[in-house]
N, CA, C, O and the ligand as a Tripos MOL2 file, in Angstrom:
@<TRIPOS>MOLECULE
protein
  241   239    61     0     0
PROTEIN
NO_CHARGES

@<TRIPOS>ATOM
      1 N         -57.3820  343.3800   22.1180 N.3       1 MET1
      2 CA        -56.9730  342.2410   22.9430 C.3       1 MET1
      3 C         -56.0430  341.3250   22.1420 C.2       1 MET1
      4 O         -56.2440  341.1030   20.9480 O.2       1 MET1
      5 N         -55.0610  340.8200   22.7990 N.am      2 GLU2
      6 CA        -54.1150  339.9030   22.1530 C.3       2 GLU2
      7 C         -54.8100  338.5850   21.8350 C.2       2 GLU2
      8 O         -55.3900  337.9580   22.7220 O.2       2 GLU2
      9 N         -54.7560  338.1670   20.5890 N.am      3 THR3
     10 CA        -55.4210  336.9190   20.2210 C.3       3 THR3
     11 C         -54.4430  335.8890   19.6720 C.2       3 THR3
     12 O         -54.8490  334.8020   19.2610 O.2       3 THR3
     13 N         -53.1720  336.2230   19.6650 N.am      4 ASN4
     14 CA        -52.1640  335.2670   19.2250 C.3       4 ASN4
     15 C         -51.5030  334.6240   20.4320 C.2       4 ASN4
     16 O         -51.1190  335.3050   21.3820 O.2       4 ASN4
     17 N         -51.3750  333.3010   20.3820 N.am      5 PHE5
     18 CA        -50.7910  332.5940   21.5120 C.3       5 PHE5
     19 C         -49.7170  331.6370   21.0480 C.2       5 PHE5
     20 O         -49.8810  330.9280   20.0550 O.2       5 PHE5
     21 N         -48.6410  331.6250   21.7600 N.am      6 ASN6
     22 CA        -47.5800  330.6760   21.5010 C.3       6 ASN6
     23 C         -47.7820  329.5330   22.4920 C.2       6 ASN6
     24 O         -47.4210  329.6430   23.6640 O.2       6 ASN6
     25 N         -48.3600  328.4430   22.0120 N.am      7 VAL7
     26 CA        -48.6930  327.3370   22.9110 C.3       7 VAL7
     27 C         -47.7560  326.1600   22.6740 C.2       7 VAL7
     28 O         -47.2510  325.9410   21.5730 O.2       7 VAL7
     29 N         -47.5490  325.4190   23.7450 N.am      8 GLN8
     30 CA        -46.6570  324.2720   23.6570 C.3       8 GLN8
     31 C         -47.4730  323.0100   23.4400 C.2       8 GLN8
     32 O         -48.4230  322.7440   24.1750 O.2       8 GLN8
     33 N         -47.1040  322.2430   22.4410 N.am      9 CYS9
     34 CA        -47.7980  320.9960   22.1480 C.3       9 CYS9
     35 C         -47.5810  320.0220   23.3140 C.2       9 CYS9
     36 O         -46.4460  319.8060   23.7400 O.2       9 CYS9
     37 N         -48.6930  319.4230   23.8370 N.am     10 PRO10
     38 CA        -48.5540  318.4840   24.9590 C.3      10 PRO10
     39 C         -47.9470  317.1450   24.5470 C.2      10 PRO10
     40 O         -47.6560  316.3070   25.4010 O.2      10 PRO10
     41 N         -47.7600  316.9440   23.2740 N.am     11 TYR11
     42 CA        -47.1700  315.6810   22.8040 C.3      11 TYR11
     43 C         -45.6810  315.8370   22.5200 C.2      11 TYR11
     44 O         -44.8470  315.1490   23.1080 O.2      11 TYR11
     45 N         -45.3620  316.7570   21.6050 N.am     12 CYS12
     46 CA        -43.9780  316.8380   21.1370 C.3      12 CYS12
     47 C         -43.2140  317.9990   21.7680 C.2      12 CYS12
     48 O         -41.9930  318.0810   21.6340 O.2      12 CYS12
     49 N         -43.9260  318.9020   22.4590 N.am     13 GLY13
     50 CA        -43.2460  319.9910   23.1420 C.3      13 GLY13
     51 C         -42.8770  321.1690   22.2580 C.2      13 GLY13
     52 O         -42.2820  322.1390   22.7270 O.2      13 GLY13
     53 N         -43.2290  321.0880   20.9750 N.am     14 GLU14
     54 CA        -42.9460  322.2010   20.0740 C.3      14 GLU14
     55 C         -43.9050  323.3590   20.3610 C.2      14 GLU14
     56 O         -45.0290  323.1480   20.8150 O.2      14 GLU14
     57 N         -43.4550  324.5640   20.0950 N.am     15 TYR15
     58 CA        -44.3140  325.7360   20.2640 C.3      15 TYR15
     59 C         -44.9950  326.0610   18.9410 C.2      15 TYR15
     60 O         -44.3730  326.0710   17.8780 O.2      15 TYR15
     61 N         -46.2990  326.3290   19.0430 N.am     16 ILE16
     62 CA        -47.1130  326.5970   17.8670 C.3      16 ILE16
     63 C         -47.8300  327.9230   18.0880 C.2      16 ILE16
     64 O         -48.3280  328.1900   19.1810 O.2      16 ILE16
     65 N         -47.8810  328.7550   17.0470 N.am     17 TRP17
     66 CA        -48.6710  329.9860   17.1410 C.3      17 TRP17
     67 C         -50.1140  329.6810   16.7940 C.2      17 TRP17
     68 O         -50.4090  329.1260   15.7350 O.2      17 TRP17
     69 N         -51.0150  330.0520   17.7040 N.am     18 MET18
     70 CA        -52.4420  329.8690   17.4660 C.3      18 MET18
     71 C         -53.1220  331.2160   17.6110 C.2      18 MET18
     72 O         -52.6760  332.0760   18.3710 O.2      18 MET18
     73 N         -54.2170  331.3870   16.8660 N.am     19 GLU19
     74 CA        -54.9890  332.6160   16.9910 C.3      19 GLU19
     75 C         -56.4350  332.2620   17.3150 C.2      19 GLU19
     76 O         -57.0370  331.4040   16.6690 O.2      19 GLU19
     77 N         -56.9810  332.9330   18.3220 N.am     20 PHE20
     78 CA        -58.3770  332.7200   18.7120 C.3      20 PHE20
     79 C         -59.0910  334.0540   18.6720 C.2      20 PHE20
     80 O         -58.5050  335.1010   18.9490 O.2      20 PHE20
     81 N         -60.3650  334.0010   18.3230 N.am     21 TYR21
     82 CA        -61.1340  335.2290   18.1450 C.3      21 TYR21
     83 C         -62.2620  335.3100   19.1630 C.2      21 TYR21
     84 O         -63.1070  334.4150   19.2110 O.2      21 TYR21
     85 N         -62.2960  336.3650   19.9820 N.am     22 PRO22
     86 CA        -63.3700  336.5060   20.9740 C.3      22 PRO22
     87 C         -64.7370  336.6420   20.3140 C.2      22 PRO22
     88 O         -65.7530  336.3690   20.9530 O.2      22 PRO22
     89 N         -64.7840  337.0580   19.0500 N.am     23 GLU23
     90 CA        -66.0680  337.1700   18.3440 C.3      23 GLU23
     91 C         -66.7480  335.8060   18.2150 C.2      23 GLU23
     92 O         -67.9690  335.7210   18.0870 O.2      23 GLU23
     93 N         -65.9470  334.7460   18.2510 N.am     24 ASP24
     94 CA        -66.5020  333.4010   18.0910 C.3      24 ASP24
     95 C         -67.1360  332.8770   19.3750 C.2      24 ASP24
     96 O         -67.7080  331.7870   19.3770 O.2      24 ASP24
     97 N         -67.0460  333.6280   20.4600 N.am     25 GLY25
     98 CA        -67.6560  333.1990   21.7150 C.3      25 GLY25
     99 C         -66.6790  333.3440   22.8600 C.2      25 GLY25
    100 O         -65.4660  333.2370   22.6760 O.2      25 GLY25
    101 N         -67.2200  333.5900   24.0540 N.am     26 ASN26
    102 CA        -66.3670  333.7710   25.2210 C.3      26 ASN26
    103 C         -65.7010  332.4770   25.6500 C.2      26 ASN26
    104 O         -64.5860  332.4690   26.1710 O.2      26 ASN26
    105 N         -66.4200  331.3760   25.4160 N.am     27 LYS27
    106 CA        -65.8640  330.0650   25.7590 C.3      27 LYS27
    107 C         -65.7820  329.2320   24.5010 C.2      27 LYS27
    108 O         -66.7770  329.0210   23.8080 O.2      27 LYS27
    109 N         -64.5920  328.7660   24.2190 N.am     28 GLN28
    110 CA        -64.4050  327.9790   23.0070 C.3      28 GLN28
    111 C         -63.6250  326.7210   23.3260 C.2      28 GLN28
    112 O         -62.6950  326.7210   24.1320 O.2      28 GLN28
    113 N         -64.0340  325.6430   22.6640 N.am     29 GLU29
    114 CA        -63.3060  324.3860   22.7800 C.3      29 GLU29
    115 C         -63.1160  323.8400   21.3930 C.2      29 GLU29
    116 O         -64.0800  323.7240   20.6360 O.2      29 GLU29
    117 N         -61.9100  323.5050   21.0470 N.am     30 MET30
    118 CA        -61.6880  322.9540   19.7180 C.3      30 MET30
    119 C         -60.5080  321.9960   19.7340 C.2      30 MET30
    120 O         -59.5960  322.0950   20.5540 O.2      30 MET30
    121 N         -60.5680  321.0760   18.8020 N.am     31 VAL31
    122 CA        -59.4780  320.1180   18.6500 C.3      31 VAL31
    123 C         -58.7940  320.4080   17.3210 C.2      31 VAL31
    124 O         -59.4150  320.3750   16.2590 O.2      31 VAL31
    125 N         -57.5070  320.6910   17.4080 N.am     32 ILE32
    126 CA        -56.7320  320.9930   16.2100 C.3      32 ILE32
    127 C         -55.4580  320.1590   16.2600 C.2      32 ILE32
    128 O         -54.7760  320.0940   17.2820 O.2      32 ILE32
    129 N         -55.1590  319.5350   15.1520 N.am     33 ASP33
    130 CA        -53.9540  318.7110   15.1020 C.3      33 ASP33
    131 C         -52.7010  319.5700   15.1780 C.2      33 ASP33
    132 O         -52.6320  320.6540   14.5990 O.2      33 ASP33
    133 N         -51.7180  319.0640   15.9020 N.am     34 CYS34
    134 CA        -50.4250  319.7420   15.9830 C.3      34 CYS34
    135 C         -49.7920  319.7880   14.5960 C.2      34 CYS34
    136 O         -49.7960  318.7950   13.8680 O.2      34 CYS34
    137 N         -49.2490  320.9470   14.2370 N.am     35 GLU35
    138 CA        -48.6320  321.1010   12.9190 C.3      35 GLU35
    139 C         -47.3630  320.2750   12.7960 C.2      35 GLU35
    140 O         -46.9340  319.9290   11.6960 O.2      35 GLU35
    141 N         -46.7740  319.9660   13.9350 N.am     36 VAL36
    142 CA        -45.4780  319.2930   13.9150 C.3      36 VAL36
    143 C         -45.6420  317.7720   13.9890 C.2      36 VAL36
    144 O         -45.1060  317.0500   13.1490 O.2      36 VAL36
    145 N         -46.3930  317.2770   15.0100 N.am     37 CYS37
    146 CA        -46.4940  315.8320   15.2080 C.3      37 CYS37
    147 C         -47.8580  315.2760   14.8070 C.2      37 CYS37
    148 O         -48.0640  314.0630   14.8520 O.2      37 CYS37
    149 N         -48.8040  316.1550   14.4110 N.am     38 CYS38
    150 CA        -50.1250  315.7540   13.8950 C.3      38 CYS38
    151 C         -51.0070  315.0830   14.9370 C.2      38 CYS38
    152 O         -51.9990  314.4590   14.5590 O.2      38 CYS38
    153 N         -50.7030  315.1740   16.2160 N.am     39 ASN39
    154 CA        -51.5840  314.6390   17.2450 C.3      39 ASN39
    155 C         -52.6700  315.6740   17.5660 C.2      39 ASN39
    156 O         -52.4410  316.8790   17.4620 O.2      39 ASN39
    157 N         -53.8600  315.1840   17.9580 N.am     40 PRO40
    158 CA        -54.9630  316.1130   18.2260 C.3      40 PRO40
    159 C         -54.8070  316.8180   19.5680 C.2      40 PRO40
    160 O         -54.6860  316.1720   20.6090 O.2      40 PRO40
    161 N         -54.8100  318.1240   19.5350 N.am     41 ILE41
    162 CA        -54.6750  318.9400   20.7480 C.3      41 ILE41
    163 C         -56.0160  319.5970   21.0400 C.2      41 ILE41
    164 O         -56.6430  320.1880   20.1610 O.2      41 ILE41
    165 N         -56.4410  319.4790   22.3000 N.am     42 LEU42
    166 CA        -57.6760  320.1350   22.7330 C.3      42 LEU42
    167 C         -57.3350  321.5170   23.2940 C.2      42 LEU42
    168 O         -56.5610  321.6410   24.2430 O.2      42 LEU42
    169 N         -57.9220  322.5440   22.6960 N.am     43 TYR43
    170 CA        -57.7470  323.9120   23.1720 C.3      43 TYR43
    171 C         -59.0190  324.3480   23.8660 C.2      43 TYR43
    172 O         -60.1050  324.2670   23.2900 O.2      43 TYR43
    173 N         -58.8940  324.8080   25.0950 N.am     44 VAL44
    174 CA        -60.0250  325.3640   25.8280 C.3      44 VAL44
    175 C         -59.7080  326.8250   26.0920 C.2      44 VAL44
    176 O         -58.7970  327.1530   26.8520 O.2      44 VAL44
    177 N         -60.4810  327.7000   25.4470 N.am     45 VAL45
    178 CA        -60.2280  329.1370   25.5310 C.3      45 VAL45
    179 C         -61.3630  329.8010   26.2720 C.2      45 VAL45
    180 O         -62.5320  329.5220   26.0050 O.2      45 VAL45
    181 N         -61.0340  330.6730   27.1940 N.am     46 ASN46
    182 CA        -62.0240  331.3740   27.9920 C.3      46 ASN46
    183 C         -61.6780  332.8570   27.9870 C.2      46 ASN46
    184 O         -60.7730  333.2960   28.6970 O.2      46 ASN46
    185 N         -62.4050  333.6210   27.1840 N.am     47 PHE47
    186 CA        -62.1650  335.0630   27.1230 C.3      47 PHE47
    187 C         -62.8560  335.7500   28.2850 C.2      47 PHE47
    188 O         -64.0580  335.5860   28.4930 O.2      47 PHE47
    189 N         -62.0920  336.5140   29.0350 N.am     48 LYS48
    190 CA        -62.6660  337.2850   30.1340 C.3      48 LYS48
    191 C         -62.5390  338.7570   29.7880 C.2      48 LYS48
    192 O         -62.0190  339.1050   28.7280 O.2      48 LYS48
    193 N         -63.0070  339.6220   30.6700 N.am     49 ALA49
    194 CA        -63.0510  341.0530   30.3900 C.3      49 ALA49
    195 C         -61.7050  341.5750   29.8910 C.2      49 ALA49
    196 O         -61.6420  342.2110   28.8390 O.2      49 ALA49
    197 N         -60.6420  341.3180   30.6250 N.am     50 ASP50
    198 CA        -59.3440  341.8230   30.1800 C.3      50 ASP50
    199 C         -58.2720  340.7530   30.3590 C.2      50 ASP50
    200 O         -57.1060  341.0480   30.6220 O.2      50 ASP50
    201 N         -58.7030  339.5080   30.2090 N.am     51 ASP51
    202 CA        -57.8020  338.3950   30.4450 C.3      51 ASP51
    203 C         -58.2710  337.2080   29.6080 C.2      51 ASP51
    204 O         -59.4420  337.1200   29.2400 O.2      51 ASP51
    205 N         -57.3600  336.3140   29.3180 N.am     52 ILE52
    206 CA        -57.7450  335.1160   28.5780 C.3      52 ILE52
    207 C         -57.1550  333.8980   29.2630 C.2      52 ILE52
    208 O         -55.9690  333.8480   29.5890 O.2      52 ILE52
    209 N         -58.0260  332.9150   29.4710 N.am     53 ASP53
    210 CA        -57.6190  331.6340   30.0170 C.3      53 ASP53
    211 C         -57.4340  330.6700   28.8630 C.2      53 ASP53
    212 O         -58.3640  330.4460   28.0890 O.2      53 ASP53
    213 N         -56.2640  330.1060   28.7380 N.am     54 LEU54
    214 CA        -56.0550  329.1430   27.6620 C.3      54 LEU54
    215 C         -55.4890  327.8680   28.2500 C.2      54 LEU54
    216 O         -54.4690  327.8790   28.9400 O.2      54 LEU54
    217 N         -56.1780  326.7550   27.9630 N.am     55 ARG55
    218 CA        -55.7330  325.4600   28.4440 C.3      55 ARG55
    219 C         -55.4740  324.5640   27.2530 C.2      55 ARG55
    220 O         -56.2340  324.5720   26.2850 O.2      55 ARG55
    221 N         -54.4220  323.8060   27.3200 N.am     56 VAL56
    222 CA        -54.0460  322.9280   26.2220 C.3      56 VAL56
    223 C         -53.8860  321.5160   26.7790 C.2      56 VAL56
    224 O         -53.1230  321.2830   27.7170 O.2      56 VAL56
    225 N         -54.6230  320.5790   26.1800 N.am     57 GLU57
    226 CA        -54.5690  319.2010   26.6670 C.3      57 GLU57
    227 C         -54.4940  318.2290   25.5040 C.2      57 GLU57
    228 O         -54.7740  318.5780   24.3580 O.2      57 GLU57
    229 N         -54.1110  317.0020   25.8260 N.am     58 ARG58
    230 CA        -54.2020  315.9410   24.8410 C.3      58 ARG58
    231 C         -55.6670  315.5930   24.6180 C.2      58 ARG58
    232 O         -56.4190  315.4140   25.5760 O.2      58 ARG58
    233 N         -56.0670  315.5000   23.3730 N.am     59 ALA59
    234 CA        -57.4880  315.2630   23.0690 C.3      59 ALA59
    235 C         -57.8170  313.7780   23.0710 C.2      59 ALA59
    236 O         -58.9860  313.4230   22.9210 O.2      59 ALA59
    237 N         -56.8530  312.9110   23.2330 N.am     60 GLN60
    238 CA        -57.1680  311.4800   23.2150 C.3      60 GLN60
    239 C         -56.6600  310.8130   24.4750 C.2      60 GLN60
    240 O         -56.8300  309.6060   24.6460 O.2      60 GLN60
    241 ZN        -46.8760  318.1850   18.5340 Zn       61 ZN61
@<TRIPOS>BOND
     1     1     2 1
     2     2     3 1
     3     3     4 2
     4     3     5 am
     5     5     6 1
     6     6     7 1
     7     7     8 2
     8     7     9 am
     9     9    10 1
    10    10    11 1
    11    11    12 2
    12    11    13 am
    13    13    14 1
    14    14    15 1
    15    15    16 2
    16    15    17 am
    17    17    18 1
    18    18    19 1
    19    19    20 2
    20    19    21 am
    21    21    22 1
    22    22    23 1
    23    23    24 2
    24    23    25 am
    25    25    26 1
    26    26    27 1
    27    27    28 2
    28    27    29 am
    29    29    30 1
    30    30    31 1
    31    31    32 2
    32    31    33 am
    33    33    34 1
    34    34    35 1
    35    35    36 2
    36    35    37 am
    37    37    38 1
    38    38    39 1
    39    39    40 2
    40    39    41 am
    41    41    42 1
    42    42    43 1
    43    43    44 2
    44    43    45 am
    45    45    46 1
    46    46    47 1
    47    47    48 2
    48    47    49 am
    49    49    50 1
    50    50    51 1
    51    51    52 2
    52    51    53 am
    53    53    54 1
    54    54    55 1
    55    55    56 2
    56    55    57 am
    57    57    58 1
    58    58    59 1
    59    59    60 2
    60    59    61 am
    61    61    62 1
    62    62    63 1
    63    63    64 2
    64    63    65 am
    65    65    66 1
    66    66    67 1
    67    67    68 2
    68    67    69 am
    69    69    70 1
    70    70    71 1
    71    71    72 2
    72    71    73 am
    73    73    74 1
    74    74    75 1
    75    75    76 2
    76    75    77 am
    77    77    78 1
    78    78    79 1
    79    79    80 2
    80    79    81 am
    81    81    82 1
    82    82    83 1
    83    83    84 2
    84    83    85 am
    85    85    86 1
    86    86    87 1
    87    87    88 2
    88    87    89 am
    89    89    90 1
    90    90    91 1
    91    91    92 2
    92    91    93 am
    93    93    94 1
    94    94    95 1
    95    95    96 2
    96    95    97 am
    97    97    98 1
    98    98    99 1
    99    99   100 2
   100    99   101 am
   101   101   102 1
   102   102   103 1
   103   103   104 2
   104   103   105 am
   105   105   106 1
   106   106   107 1
   107   107   108 2
   108   107   109 am
   109   109   110 1
   110   110   111 1
   111   111   112 2
   112   111   113 am
   113   113   114 1
   114   114   115 1
   115   115   116 2
   116   115   117 am
   117   117   118 1
   118   118   119 1
   119   119   120 2
   120   119   121 am
   121   121   122 1
   122   122   123 1
   123   123   124 2
   124   123   125 am
   125   125   126 1
   126   126   127 1
   127   127   128 2
   128   127   129 am
   129   129   130 1
   130   130   131 1
   131   131   132 2
   132   131   133 am
   133   133   134 1
   134   134   135 1
   135   135   136 2
   136   135   137 am
   137   137   138 1
   138   138   139 1
   139   139   140 2
   140   139   141 am
   141   141   142 1
   142   142   143 1
   143   143   144 2
   144   143   145 am
   145   145   146 1
   146   146   147 1
   147   147   148 2
   148   147   149 am
   149   149   150 1
   150   150   151 1
   151   151   152 2
   152   151   153 am
   153   153   154 1
   154   154   155 1
   155   155   156 2
   156   155   157 am
   157   157   158 1
   158   158   159 1
   159   159   160 2
   160   159   161 am
   161   161   162 1
   162   162   163 1
   163   163   164 2
   164   163   165 am
   165   165   166 1
   166   166   167 1
   167   167   168 2
   168   167   169 am
   169   169   170 1
   170   170   171 1
   171   171   172 2
   172   171   173 am
   173   173   174 1
   174   174   175 1
   175   175   176 2
   176   175   177 am
   177   177   178 1
   178   178   179 1
   179   179   180 2
   180   179   181 am
   181   181   182 1
   182   182   183 1
   183   183   184 2
   184   183   185 am
   185   185   186 1
   186   186   187 1
   187   187   188 2
   188   187   189 am
   189   189   190 1
   190   190   191 1
   191   191   192 2
   192   191   193 am
   193   193   194 1
   194   194   195 1
   195   195   196 2
   196   195   197 am
   197   197   198 1
   198   198   199 1
   199   199   200 2
   200   199   201 am
   201   201   202 1
   202   202   203 1
   203   203   204 2
   204   203   205 am
   205   205   206 1
   206   206   207 1
   207   207   208 2
   208   207   209 am
   209   209   210 1
   210   210   211 1
   211   211   212 2
   212   211   213 am
   213   213   214 1
   214   214   215 1
   215   215   216 2
   216   215   217 am
   217   217   218 1
   218   218   219 1
   219   219   220 2
   220   219   221 am
   221   221   222 1
   222   222   223 1
   223   223   224 2
   224   223   225 am
   225   225   226 1
   226   226   227 1
   227   227   228 2
   228   227   229 am
   229   229   230 1
   230   230   231 1
   231   231   232 2
   232   231   233 am
   233   233   234 1
   234   234   235 1
   235   235   236 2
   236   235   237 am
   237   237   238 1
   238   238   239 1
   239   239   240 2
@<TRIPOS>SUBSTRUCTURE
     1 MET1         2 RESIDUE 1 A MET
     2 GLU2         6 RESIDUE 1 A GLU
     3 THR3        10 RESIDUE 1 A THR
     4 ASN4        14 RESIDUE 1 A ASN
     5 PHE5        18 RESIDUE 1 A PHE
     6 ASN6        22 RESIDUE 1 A ASN
     7 VAL7        26 RESIDUE 1 A VAL
     8 GLN8        30 RESIDUE 1 A GLN
     9 CYS9        34 RESIDUE 1 A CYS
    10 PRO10       38 RESIDUE 1 A PRO
    11 TYR11       42 RESIDUE 1 A TYR
    12 CYS12       46 RESIDUE 1 A CYS
    13 GLY13       50 RESIDUE 1 A GLY
    14 GLU14       54 RESIDUE 1 A GLU
    15 TYR15       58 RESIDUE 1 A TYR
    16 ILE16       62 RESIDUE 1 A ILE
    17 TRP17       66 RESIDUE 1 A TRP
    18 MET18       70 RESIDUE 1 A MET
    19 GLU19       74 RESIDUE 1 A GLU
    20 PHE20       78 RESIDUE 1 A PHE
    21 TYR21       82 RESIDUE 1 A TYR
    22 PRO22       86 RESIDUE 1 A PRO
    23 GLU23       90 RESIDUE 1 A GLU
    24 ASP24       94 RESIDUE 1 A ASP
    25 GLY25       98 RESIDUE 1 A GLY
    26 ASN26      102 RESIDUE 1 A ASN
    27 LYS27      106 RESIDUE 1 A LYS
    28 GLN28      110 RESIDUE 1 A GLN
    29 GLU29      114 RESIDUE 1 A GLU
    30 MET30      118 RESIDUE 1 A MET
    31 VAL31      122 RESIDUE 1 A VAL
    32 ILE32      126 RESIDUE 1 A ILE
    33 ASP33      130 RESIDUE 1 A ASP
    34 CYS34      134 RESIDUE 1 A CYS
    35 GLU35      138 RESIDUE 1 A GLU
    36 VAL36      142 RESIDUE 1 A VAL
    37 CYS37      146 RESIDUE 1 A CYS
    38 CYS38      150 RESIDUE 1 A CYS
    39 ASN39      154 RESIDUE 1 A ASN
    40 PRO40      158 RESIDUE 1 A PRO
    41 ILE41      162 RESIDUE 1 A ILE
    42 LEU42      166 RESIDUE 1 A LEU
    43 TYR43      170 RESIDUE 1 A TYR
    44 VAL44      174 RESIDUE 1 A VAL
    45 VAL45      178 RESIDUE 1 A VAL
    46 ASN46      182 RESIDUE 1 A ASN
    47 PHE47      186 RESIDUE 1 A PHE
    48 LYS48      190 RESIDUE 1 A LYS
    49 ALA49      194 RESIDUE 1 A ALA
    50 ASP50      198 RESIDUE 1 A ASP
    51 ASP51      202 RESIDUE 1 A ASP
    52 ILE52      206 RESIDUE 1 A ILE
    53 ASP53      210 RESIDUE 1 A ASP
    54 LEU54      214 RESIDUE 1 A LEU
    55 ARG55      218 RESIDUE 1 A ARG
    56 VAL56      222 RESIDUE 1 A VAL
    57 GLU57      226 RESIDUE 1 A GLU
    58 ARG58      230 RESIDUE 1 A ARG
    59 ALA59      234 RESIDUE 1 A ALA
    60 GLN60      238 RESIDUE 1 A GLN
    61 ZN61       241 GROUP 0 **** ****
């Protein structure tokens, strides 16, 4: 399964490569600072049988 995602920062609009691992759980929520603008981004990952739901929001 593809675990690399090119996500767009909701603050600065830059694209960031992120990697998520289904071994860590089917549903994951984490806050990681943007590498470019350092604002906290909330990632909500939902691994499904053959699909992945990824949501990116401002964490503040
Ligand atoms: Zn950013």
